[in-house]
N, C-alpha and C positions, 0 to 999 in steps of 0.2 A: 400597478396602482389602478384602482377602480375609479372611473370618472363617468358618471351618468348624468344625463339631462333630459328634461321633458315633463310634460303634464299628461296624464293618461286617465281617462274616466273608465271605471270598471263597475260591473254589477256583481253583487253577492248572490250566490245561489242559495237554495233552502238549507243546505248543509253548512253554510258559512264559508264557502270557497269562492275565490276569485281567480281569474286567469291572468297570468303575467303577460302583458302585451308583447307581441313579437318585437315591436320597435324598441322596447326597453330591454328585453332579453338579449337581443343581438349586441347591445352595448356592453354587456357583462363579459369579463375575460373568461377564457376556458377553465381556469383553475377554480372558479366559483362552483361549477358543476351543479347548479340549482340548489345550493346549500346556503341558508341564510339564518340570521338570528333576528328576532323581532322583540321590541320592548316598548315601554311607554316613552313617548317623546315629550317635547315641551309643547305648551299651549293645547293640550288635549288631543294630540295626534299620536300616531304610532310611528316608530322608526324601524325600518327594515334595513339591516346591514348584510352585505355579502359576508360569508363566513370568514374570508381572509381579512376583511376590514374589522370585523368584530374581534378577532384575535389581537390585532394591534391595539384597539381601544381597551380591551380587557387587560392586556399586559400593562398598559399605562395606568389604569385604575388600580391594578393589583400592587402597584408600587407605593400607593398612598399609605401613610402612617395610620394604622387602625387604632392606635392609642388616642388619637385625636377624635373627639365626638363628632365634629362637623364632617370629618372624612367618613366615619362610620355611617352617619346619616345619609350622606351622599351615595355611598356604595349601596346601602340598602335600597334607597329609592331608585337608583339607576338600574340595579339588577332586578327589581320587583317586576314580576311578570315576564321576564326574559324567557324566550322559548326558541328552540331550534325549529327551523322550518325547511322543508324539502319540497321542491316541485314534484308533482306526480307526473305520470306519463303524458297527461294532457296539459302540462304547464300550469296547473292550478296549485294554489296554496290554501290551506285551511287556517282561517284566523281563529285563534283561541277566543272563546266566548267572553271571558273577563276582559280581554283587551278590546274587543269590539264594543263592549259596554262602556269602558273607560273613554273611548274615542267617539261614542255616540253613533257608531256605524250601524245602519240598519239594512239598507238595500243598495245604495249607490255610494261609491267611494272614488276618491281621486288619489292617484299616485303622483307625488311631486318629487321628481328625481333631480338631485343636484350633488355635485362633488362625489362623495363616496357612499352616499346613503339615499334611501327612498322614504320619504314621509308618506304615511297613509292617513288620509283625512276623510271624515264623512263629507259627502259632496256639499251639504249645507254649510258646514263649518268652514270648509275651504273657500267657498264662494263668499262668505261673510268676511273672512280674513283678507282676501284679495280685493274685495270691494272697498274695504276700509283702508285704502292706501293713505299714507301720511299726506298731510296737506302739501308739504313741500319735500318731495322725495329727494331733490337735489341737496337740501340741507342735511338730510339723513345720510346721503351718500358721502358728503364732505366730512361729516362727523366720523363715520365708520372707516371709509377708505382713505381719507386725508391723513389719518394717523399712520396708516400702513405706508403711504408714500413719503411721509416726512423723513424717514430714514435714508431715502435716496437723495434728498435735497442737497446735502453737502457734496455728494459726488458729482452732481450736475453743475455746480458752481465752480468747479476746479479748473475750468478752461481759461 
């Protein structure tokens, strides 16, 4: 299971390449071997998946009933722009031009690594996202994580 964390600022060179930071690269399991898939993410960022994670997600998506229009729409949008990526010998990746345009990436980017994926943001968009923190983060945490823990409430009361 891939599990990565961290925020990393990177520069794009004139050819559209960025270097995968050593601190992020060392978190990746050996089976990844520098192979990734990138696609459009949510909120106008890009999402970089290690190849092994992409396979699991693809297998799940490929089980959808394609006779359902919403499922077809989702599949088309999810796979739109998906591209295989391989680290070169200098640990660089070349971002596809149409994906850079989608995310508004020009010169500086931020890699936001969490769980099994790495979001790629234009530095400006990421800064704006992080600066606009919800007024009461604790309320959001309770709404999101409170549901998750509610399944365990009954087991804690059995004493």
